[in-house]
MIDOVEX-610505 format. One record per residue: residue number from 1; x, y, z of N, C-alpha, C in turn. Coordinates in nm, 4 decimals. Example, Ala and Ser with C-alpha at 12.3 -4.5 7.8 and 13.67 -1.06 7.14 Angstrom:
<pts>
- num|nx|ny|nz|cax|cay|caz|cx|cy|cz
- 1|1.3190|-0.5690|0.7800|1.2300|-0.4500|0.7800|1.3200|-0.3300|0.7800
- 2|1.2850|-0.2250|0.7080|1.3670|-0.1060|0.7140|1.2900|0.0030|0.7870
</pts>
This chain:
<pts>
- num|nx|ny|nz|cax|cay|caz|cx|cy|cz
- 1|2.4314|2.0353|1.4017|2.3074|1.9969|1.4651|2.2729|1.8556|1.4194
- 2|2.2426|1.7703|1.5123|2.2112|1.6308|1.4837|2.0603|1.6101|1.4960
- 3|1.9953|1.5891|1.3818|1.8509|1.5655|1.3816|1.8279|1.4204|1.3425
- 4|1.7779|1.3434|1.4360|1.7528|1.2020|1.4095|1.6034|1.1804|1.3887
- 5|1.5709|1.1163|1.2786|1.4315|1.0807|1.2522|1.3968|0.9549|1.3301
- 6|1.2733|0.9451|1.3775|1.2315|0.8173|1.4361|1.2411|0.7080|1.3287
- 7|1.2753|0.5887|1.3696|1.2935|0.4790|1.2738|1.1694|0.4570|1.1881
- 8|1.0515|0.4648|1.2500|0.9290|0.4405|1.1735|0.9130|0.5435|1.0630
- 9|0.9528|0.6688|1.0885|0.9375|0.7745|0.9893|1.0331|0.7544|0.8722
- 10|1.1542|0.7132|0.9016|1.2506|0.6856|0.7950|1.2004|0.5719|0.7057
- 11|1.1534|0.4640|0.7672|1.1020|0.3508|0.6898|0.9773|0.3907|0.6109
- 12|0.8901|0.4700|0.6706|0.7685|0.5142|0.6016|0.8032|0.6032|0.4828
- 13|0.9024|0.6909|0.4985|0.9445|0.7777|0.3882|1.0037|0.6949|0.2741
- 14|1.0848|0.5964|0.3085|1.1388|0.5071|0.2052|1.0262|0.4308|0.1361
- 15|0.9296|0.3844|0.2131|0.8146|0.3144|0.1558|0.7421|0.4027|0.0556
- 16|0.7218|0.5291|0.0910|0.6537|0.6225|0.0004|0.7331|0.6410|-0.1286
- 17|0.8642|0.6513|-0.1176|0.9482|0.6663|-0.2379|0.9372|0.5434|-0.3274
- 18|0.9483|0.4252|-0.2673|0.9378|0.3031|-0.3471|0.7975|0.2856|-0.4047
- 19|0.6950|0.3241|-0.3296|0.5575|0.3154|-0.3801|0.5396|0.4062|-0.5012
- 20|0.6006|0.5239|-0.4975|0.5919|0.6152|-0.6117|0.6593|0.5541|-0.7344
- 21|0.7767|0.4966|-0.7150|0.8451|0.4303|-0.8266|0.7632|0.3123|-0.8776
- 22|0.7033|0.2373|-0.7857|0.6194|0.1242|-0.8236|0.5079|0.1682|-0.9167
- 23|0.4430|0.2780|-0.8842|0.3317|0.3274|-0.9655|0.3779|0.3630|-1.1063
- 24|0.4881|0.4347|-1.1157|0.5382|0.4766|-1.2473|0.5817|0.3552|-1.3287
- 25|0.6563|0.2643|-1.2674|0.7013|0.1446|-1.3386|0.5835|0.0569|-1.3797
- 26|0.4844|0.0423|-1.2920|0.3676|-0.0405|-1.3236|0.2892|0.0189|-1.4398
- 27|0.2709|0.1501|-1.4393|0.1980|0.2154|-1.5493|0.2701|0.1911|-1.6812
- 28|0.4015|0.2042|-1.6816|0.4786|0.1780|-1.8035|0.4678|0.0310|-1.8427
- 29|0.4586|-0.0578|-1.7437|0.4536|-0.2009|-1.7702|0.3207|-0.2516|-1.8214
- 30|0.2112|-0.1785|-1.7987|0.0803|-0.2273|-1.8426|0.0366|-0.1670|-1.9756
- 31|0.1236|-0.0915|-2.0383|0.0857|-0.0284|-2.1656|0.0441|-0.1308|-2.2705
- 32|0.1204|-0.2376|-2.2830|0.0934|-0.3364|-2.3881|0.0683|-0.4755|-2.3316
- 33|0.0308|-0.4835|-2.2039|0.0126|-0.6122|-2.1368|-0.1195|-0.6081|-2.0603
- 34|-0.1899|-0.7198|-2.0559|-0.3124|-0.7289|-1.9763|-0.2801|-0.6962|-1.8307
- 35|-0.3634|-0.6165|-1.7676|-0.3351|-0.5714|-1.6305|-0.3322|-0.6872|-1.5305
- 36|-0.4164|-0.7891|-1.5495|-0.4159|-0.9035|-1.4577|-0.2853|-0.9818|-1.4694
- 37|-0.2382|-1.0012|-1.5925|-0.1106|-1.0702|-1.6138|0.0036|-0.9888|-1.5536
- 38|0.0019|-0.8587|-1.5757|0.1073|-0.7725|-1.5211|0.1113|-0.7825|-1.3689
- 39|-0.0049|-0.7806|-1.3053|-0.0117|-0.7901|-1.1598|0.0406|-0.9254|-1.1123
- 40|0.0049|-1.0327|-1.1827|0.0516|-1.1662|-1.1444|0.2036|-1.1765|-1.1561
- 41|0.2583|-1.1233|-1.2651|0.4039|-1.1275|-1.2832|0.4744|-1.0458|-1.1747
- 42|0.4192|-0.9317|-1.1419|0.4775|-0.8491|-1.0353|0.4753|-0.9244|-0.9029
- 43|0.3663|-0.9919|-0.8739|0.3541|-1.0664|-0.7491|0.4588|-1.1770|-0.7413
- 44|0.4783|-1.2472|-0.8523|0.5800|-1.3530|-0.8570|0.7184|-1.2938|-0.8313
- 45|0.7480|-1.1810|-0.8950|0.8784|-1.1170|-0.8768|0.8988|-1.0743|-0.7311
- 46|0.7955|-1.0203|-0.6698|0.8063|-0.9793|-0.5291|0.8388|-1.1012|-0.4430
- 47|0.7686|-1.2116|-0.4650|0.7940|-1.3329|-0.3867|0.9364|-1.3840|-0.4092
- 48|0.9824|-1.3798|-0.5350|1.1176|-1.4270|-0.5654|1.2252|-1.3407|-0.4998
- 49|1.1950|-1.2165|-0.4733|1.2909|-1.1279|-0.4069|1.2799|-1.1331|-0.2544
- 50|1.1586|-1.1383|-0.2036|1.1380|-1.1270|-0.0590|1.1682|-1.2570|0.0150
- 51|1.1251|-1.3707|-0.0381|1.1456|-1.4976|0.0332|1.2945|-1.5253|0.0560
- 52|1.3804|-1.5157|-0.0463|1.5237|-1.5370|-0.0188|1.5810|-1.4371|0.0827
- 53|1.5334|-1.3136|0.0803|1.5792|-1.2133|0.1771|1.5435|-1.2562|0.3193
- 54|1.4202|-1.2996|0.3390|1.3758|-1.3421|0.4726|1.4548|-1.4649|0.5178
- 55|1.4779|-1.5588|0.4267|1.5554|-1.6787|0.4601|1.6992|-1.6404|0.4940
- 56|1.7615|-1.5561|0.4106|1.9016|-1.5174|0.4301|1.9234|-1.4421|0.5610
- 57|1.8235|-1.3695|0.6059|1.8374|-1.2943|0.7313|1.7983|-1.3774|0.8532
- 58|1.7662|-1.5051|0.8299|1.7347|-1.5945|0.9406|1.5982|-1.5716|1.0032
- 59|1.5100|-1.5063|0.9310|1.3785|-1.4738|0.9868|1.2678|-1.5689|0.9410
- 60|1.3012|-1.6647|0.8559|1.1993|-1.7574|0.8070|1.1527|-1.8467|0.9211
- 61|1.0233|-1.8659|0.9292|0.9641|-1.9552|1.0288|0.8542|-2.0351|0.9604
- 62|0.8243|-2.1496|1.0159|0.7166|-2.2323|0.9623|0.5856|-2.1550|0.9743
- 63|0.5225|-2.1207|0.8605|0.3997|-2.0415|0.8681|0.2883|-2.1108|0.9458
- 64|0.2902|-2.2438|0.9465|0.1855|-2.3174|1.0170|0.2094|-2.3206|1.1678
- 65|0.3286|-2.2786|1.2107|0.3585|-2.2720|1.3537|0.3204|-2.1360|1.4127
- 66|0.2819|-2.0433|1.3273|0.2392|-1.9119|1.3756|0.1054|-1.9254|1.4482
- 67|0.0774|-1.8357|1.5409|-0.0529|-1.8402|1.6090|-0.1676|-1.8342|1.5075
- 68|-0.2744|-1.9058|1.5363|-0.3891|-1.9132|1.4451|-0.4431|-1.7752|1.4109
- 69|-0.4497|-1.6881|1.5093|-0.4991|-1.5517|1.4859|-0.4100|-1.4789|1.3848
- 70|-0.2786|-1.4919|1.4004|-0.1851|-1.4278|1.3070|-0.2036|-1.4848|1.1667
- 71|-0.2173|-1.6169|1.1574|-0.2395|-1.6798|1.0265|-0.3654|-1.6251|0.9605
- 72|-0.4730|-1.6168|1.0365|-0.6008|-1.5704|0.9811|-0.5886|-1.4276|0.9290
- 73|-0.5275|-1.3406|1.0079|-0.5161|-1.2014|0.9643|-0.4173|-1.1852|0.8493
- 74|-0.3141|-1.2683|0.8438|-0.2219|-1.2627|0.7299|-0.2907|-1.3102|0.6018
- 75|-0.3757|-1.4110|0.6125|-0.4530|-1.4565|0.4960|-0.5486|-1.3461|0.4511
- 76|-0.6187|-1.2844|0.5455|-0.7090|-1.1741|0.5102|-0.6317|-1.0587|0.4465
- 77|-0.5143|-1.0296|0.4994|-0.4309|-0.9238|0.4425|-0.3885|-0.9588|0.3002
- 78|-0.3529|-1.0849|0.2782|-0.3136|-1.1281|0.1436|-0.4302|-1.1161|0.0458
- 79|-0.5494|-1.1545|0.0900|-0.6673|-1.1426|0.0033|-0.6960|-0.9963|-0.0296
- 80|-0.6864|-0.9097|0.0706|-0.7086|-0.7665|0.0473|-0.6007|-0.7094|-0.0446
- 81|-0.4765|-0.7524|-0.0258|-0.3675|-0.7065|-0.1124|-0.3925|-0.7481|-0.2560
- 82|-0.4293|-0.8736|-0.2765|-0.4571|-0.9217|-0.4119|-0.5696|-0.8445|-0.4779
- 83|-0.6770|-0.8222|-0.4042|-0.7896|-0.7462|-0.4594|-0.7476|-0.6027|-0.4907
- 84|-0.6716|-0.5426|-0.4002|-0.6236|-0.4060|-0.4219|-0.5364|-0.3986|-0.5464
- 85|-0.4440|-0.4913|-0.5601|-0.3538|-0.4894|-0.6758|-0.4289|-0.5122|-0.8062
- 86|-0.5263|-0.6047|-0.8060|-0.6051|-0.6267|-0.9279|-0.6762|-0.4983|-0.9702
- 87|-0.7389|-0.4330|-0.8740|-0.8105|-0.3083|-0.9041|-0.7143|-0.1980|-0.9456
- 88|-0.6025|-0.1873|-0.8766|-0.5044|-0.0824|-0.9057|-0.4467|-0.0989|-1.0461
- 89|-0.4067|-0.2199|-1.0800|-0.3478|-0.2419|-1.2123|-0.4490|-0.2152|-1.3231
- 90|-0.5744|-0.2532|-1.3006|-0.6776|-0.2236|-1.3999|-0.6957|-0.0722|-1.4118
- 91|-0.6993|-0.0035|-1.2990|-0.7182|0.1422|-1.2988|-0.6048|0.2139|-1.3711
- 92|-0.4792|0.1730|-1.3461|-0.3687|0.2441|-1.4119|-0.3598|0.2096|-1.5596
- 93|-0.4152|0.0940|-1.5974|-0.4143|0.0602|-1.7393|-0.5132|0.1471|-1.8165
- 94|-0.6270|0.1767|-1.7575|-0.7315|0.2502|-1.8301|-0.7383|0.3986|-1.7938
- 95|-0.6681|0.4395|-1.6885|-0.6775|0.5789|-1.6445|-0.5430|0.6478|-1.6364
- 96|-0.5477|0.7765|-1.6069|-0.4259|0.8547|-1.5881|-0.3641|0.8196|-1.4531
- 97|-0.2348|0.7922|-1.4533|-0.1668|0.7514|-1.3307|-0.1803|0.8566|-1.2212
- 98|-0.1693|0.9830|-1.2574|-0.1765|1.0878|-1.1545|-0.3114|1.0870|-1.0837
- 99|-0.4180|1.0647|-1.1569|-0.5509|1.0603|-1.0943|-0.5710|0.9309|-1.0158
- 100|-0.5283|0.8198|-1.0735|-0.5428|0.6910|-1.0048|-0.4648|0.6929|-0.8733
- 101|-0.3432|0.7451|-0.8775|-0.2600|0.7479|-0.7564|-0.3256|0.8306|-0.6467
- 102|-0.3853|0.9425|-0.6845|-0.4518|1.0261|-0.5842|-0.5696|0.9540|-0.5199
- 103|-0.6511|0.8904|-0.6015|-0.7653|0.8165|-0.5462|-0.7148|0.6997|-0.4615
- 104|-0.6116|0.6314|-0.5092|-0.5545|0.5192|-0.4354|-0.5077|0.5628|-0.2965
- 105|-0.4559|0.6826|-0.2865|-0.4042|0.7299|-0.1577|-0.5147|0.7652|-0.0586
- 106|-0.6396|0.7633|-0.1032|-0.7478|0.7795|-0.0055|-0.7506|0.6604|0.0897
- 107|-0.6740|0.5573|0.0560|-0.6628|0.4435|0.1477|-0.6089|0.4891|0.2828
- 108|-0.5297|0.5959|0.2844|-0.4793|0.6501|0.4105|-0.5963|0.6878|0.5013
- 109|-0.6961|0.7484|0.4425|-0.8137|0.7880|0.5202|-0.8924|0.6659|0.5657
- 110|-0.9020|0.5677|0.4778|-0.9745|0.4454|0.5136|-0.9018|0.3686|0.6229
- 111|-0.7684|0.3705|0.6192|-0.6913|0.3049|0.7252|-0.7283|0.3649|0.8600
- 112|-0.7362|0.4957|0.8649|-0.7710|0.5613|0.9905|-0.9106|0.5202|1.0360
- 113|-1.0049|0.5247|0.9442|-1.1422|0.4874|0.9778|-1.1489|0.3426|1.0262
- 114|-1.0835|0.2514|0.9534|-1.0850|0.1103|0.9921|-1.0125|0.0886|1.1255
- 115|-0.9049|0.1654|1.1501|-0.8331|0.1527|1.2773|-0.9225|0.1944|1.3937
- 116|-1.0047|0.2951|1.3710|-1.0985|0.3390|1.4750|-1.2044|0.2313|1.4982
- 117|-1.2636|0.1824|1.3899|-1.3745|0.0874|1.4003|-1.3278|-0.0498|1.4490
- 118|-1.2195|-0.1019|1.3901|-1.1804|-0.2402|1.4177|-1.0732|-0.2557|1.5251
- 119|-0.9890|-0.1538|1.5428|-0.8789|-0.1660|1.6387|-0.8976|-0.0786|1.7626
- 120|-1.0027|0.0022|1.7611|-1.0305|0.0857|1.8772|-0.9364|0.2036|1.8951
- 121|-0.8644|0.2425|1.7907|-0.7757|0.3583|1.8023|-0.8592|0.4849|1.8141
- 122|-0.8035|0.5858|1.8795|-0.8774|0.7090|1.9072|-0.7984|0.8307|1.8590
- 123|-0.8197|0.8718|1.7333|-0.7510|0.9914|1.6830|-0.7993|1.1166|1.7572
- 124|-0.7105|1.2133|1.7682|-0.7454|1.3396|1.8345|-0.8235|1.4286|1.7380
- 125|-0.8768|1.5373|1.7907|-0.9449|1.6348|1.7057|-0.8519|1.6890|1.5985
- 126|-0.7270|1.7098|1.6361|-0.6266|1.7573|1.5396|-0.6056|1.6543|1.4280
- 127|-0.6039|1.5263|1.4649|-0.5905|1.4199|1.3644|-0.7064|1.4254|1.2649
- 128|-0.8288|1.4396|1.3179|-0.9469|1.4444|1.2306|-0.9417|1.5661|1.1389
- 129|-0.8949|1.6792|1.1905|-0.8813|1.7988|1.1073|-0.7812|1.7738|0.9951
- 130|-0.6699|1.7112|1.0277|-0.5705|1.6773|0.9261|-0.6278|1.5860|0.8196
- 131|-0.7079|1.4909|0.8619|-0.7705|1.3983|0.7676|-0.8648|1.4731|0.6740
- 132|-0.9428|1.5642|0.7290|-1.0329|1.6438|0.6443|-0.9545|1.7278|0.5438
- 133|-0.8419|1.7828|0.5866|-0.7588|1.8617|0.4953|-0.7000|1.7740|0.3846
- 134|-0.6534|1.6549|0.4218|-0.6000|1.5620|0.3216|-0.7091|1.5239|0.2227
- 135|-0.8262|1.4891|0.2732|-0.9376|1.4519|0.1865|-0.9746|1.5670|0.0938
- 136|-0.9776|1.6877|0.1461|-1.0089|1.8049|0.0634|-0.9047|1.8232|-0.0466
- 137|-0.7786|1.8106|-0.0104|-0.6715|1.8235|-0.1093|-0.6788|1.7163|-0.2163
- 138|-0.7041|1.5927|-0.1749|-0.7169|1.4836|-0.2716|-0.8337|1.5084|-0.3661
- 139|-0.9452|1.5548|-0.3128|-1.0621|1.5830|-0.3969|-1.0305|1.6936|-0.4966
- 140|-0.9631|1.7986|-0.4508|-0.9288|1.9094|-0.5408|-0.8365|1.8638|-0.6533
- 141|-0.7395|1.7804|-0.6206|-0.6448|1.7340|-0.7219|-0.7066|1.6309|-0.8159
- 142|-0.7913|1.5452|-0.7620|-0.8510|1.4385|-0.8424|-0.9560|1.4918|-0.9390
- 143|-1.0357|1.5854|-0.8935|-1.1474|1.6330|-0.9750|-1.1219|1.7703|-1.0368
- 144|-0.9940|1.8041|-1.0539|-0.9616|1.9321|-1.1174|-1.0028|1.9282|-1.2633
- 145|-1.0237|2.0438|-1.3214|-1.0682|2.0481|-1.4617|-0.9572|2.0765|-1.5550
</pts>
């Protein structure tokens, strides 16, 4: 039997695996290092790995030649990423990784809410039920005794 996953699902599953490893490695990395410094070093390493990859695959383009709208949203995304990483690294330095990761994953719910408000997406009733179940599960795991 040949079961093919949609490409987006395969990439999303890989992303989840790497995100999980990122959390564990980051927590180990901030034990004896300031969280802001750790985040900055991680950001530099990501840039050192990603930029050559994009260049080598022939996908590099002049960022200033991109449409103004794309530039603006990429800048906003970068600012949000930086703020998220600063908060995340501080949280994992002072808190339990398992609890921080659960709260961090509430971003999934916020993505849905923001997609509805800002992008006009329309989740179905079933989608909303799933979101409530996810939120309930996250709350149970985060605030367990």
